[in-house]
C-alpha positions as CSV (number, residue, x, y, z in Angstrom):
1,X,107.7,93.7,97.9
2,X,105.7,92.2,100.7
3,X,108.1,93.8,103.1
4,X,106.6,97.1,102.1
5,X,103.9,96.3,104.6
6,X,106.4,96.6,107.4
7,X,105.8,100.3,107.7
8,X,102.3,99.5,109.0
9,X,103.9,98.5,112.3
10,X,103.7,102.1,113.2
11,X,99.9,101.6,113.6
12,X,100.7,99.8,116.8
13,X,101.8,103.1,118.4
14,X,98.5,104.8,117.6
15,X,95.7,105.2,120.0
16,X,93.4,103.5,119.1
17,X,95.5,101.0,117.2
18,X,92.8,100.6,114.6
19,X,90.5,103.4,113.5
20,X,88.6,102.7,110.3
21,X,88.0,106.5,109.7
22,X,91.7,107.6,110.2
23,X,93.8,108.4,107.2
24,X,97.3,106.8,107.6
25,X,99.1,109.6,105.8
26,X,100.6,112.0,108.3
27,X,98.8,110.2,111.1
28,X,101.6,107.6,111.7
29,X,105.3,108.3,111.9
30,X,106.4,106.0,109.0
31,X,103.7,107.5,106.8
32,X,105.1,111.1,107.1
33,X,105.9,112.9,103.8
34,X,109.6,113.3,104.7
35,X,110.2,109.5,104.6
36,X,108.9,109.2,101.0
37,X,112.1,110.3,99.2
38,X,114.0,107.7,101.2
39,X,111.5,105.0,100.1
40,X,111.9,106.2,96.5
41,X,115.7,106.1,96.9
42,X,115.5,102.4,97.9
43,X,114.3,101.6,94.4
44,X,117.7,102.6,93.0
45,X,120.1,100.0,94.4
46,X,119.5,96.5,93.0
47,X,119.7,94.9,96.5
48,X,116.7,97.0,97.8
49,X,114.8,97.7,94.6
50,X,111.8,95.4,95.3
51,X,111.6,96.6,98.9
52,X,111.6,100.2,97.8
53,X,108.9,99.5,95.1
54,X,106.8,97.8,97.8
55,X,107.1,100.8,100.1
56,X,106.2,103.2,97.3
57,X,103.2,101.2,96.3
58,X,102.1,101.1,99.9
59,X,102.3,104.9,100.2
60,X,100.4,105.4,96.9
61,X,97.7,103.0,98.0
62,X,97.4,104.8,101.4
63,X,97.1,108.1,99.6
64,X,94.4,106.7,97.4
65,X,92.6,105.3,100.4
66,X,92.7,108.7,102.1
67,X,91.4,110.4,99.0
68,X,88.6,107.8,98.7
69,X,87.6,108.3,102.3
70,X,87.5,112.1,102.0
71,X,85.6,112.0,98.7
72,X,83.0,109.3,99.4
73,X,83.1,108.6,103.1
């Protein structure tokens, strides 16, 4: 499941690399909505199940973070 954090490597291609006020969803290429069905599909085969679950949890947490920033930030 920890490998689910690997999609954050796309932050290295952003300018600036770190922006505390930027929402990751739709701002980075591995956080685009069209990747999400692929991440969910990785939960189906037993060999990639935990990796897929980690990716899905990562996306859900990023969505929650974006919502939190827009609501209270």
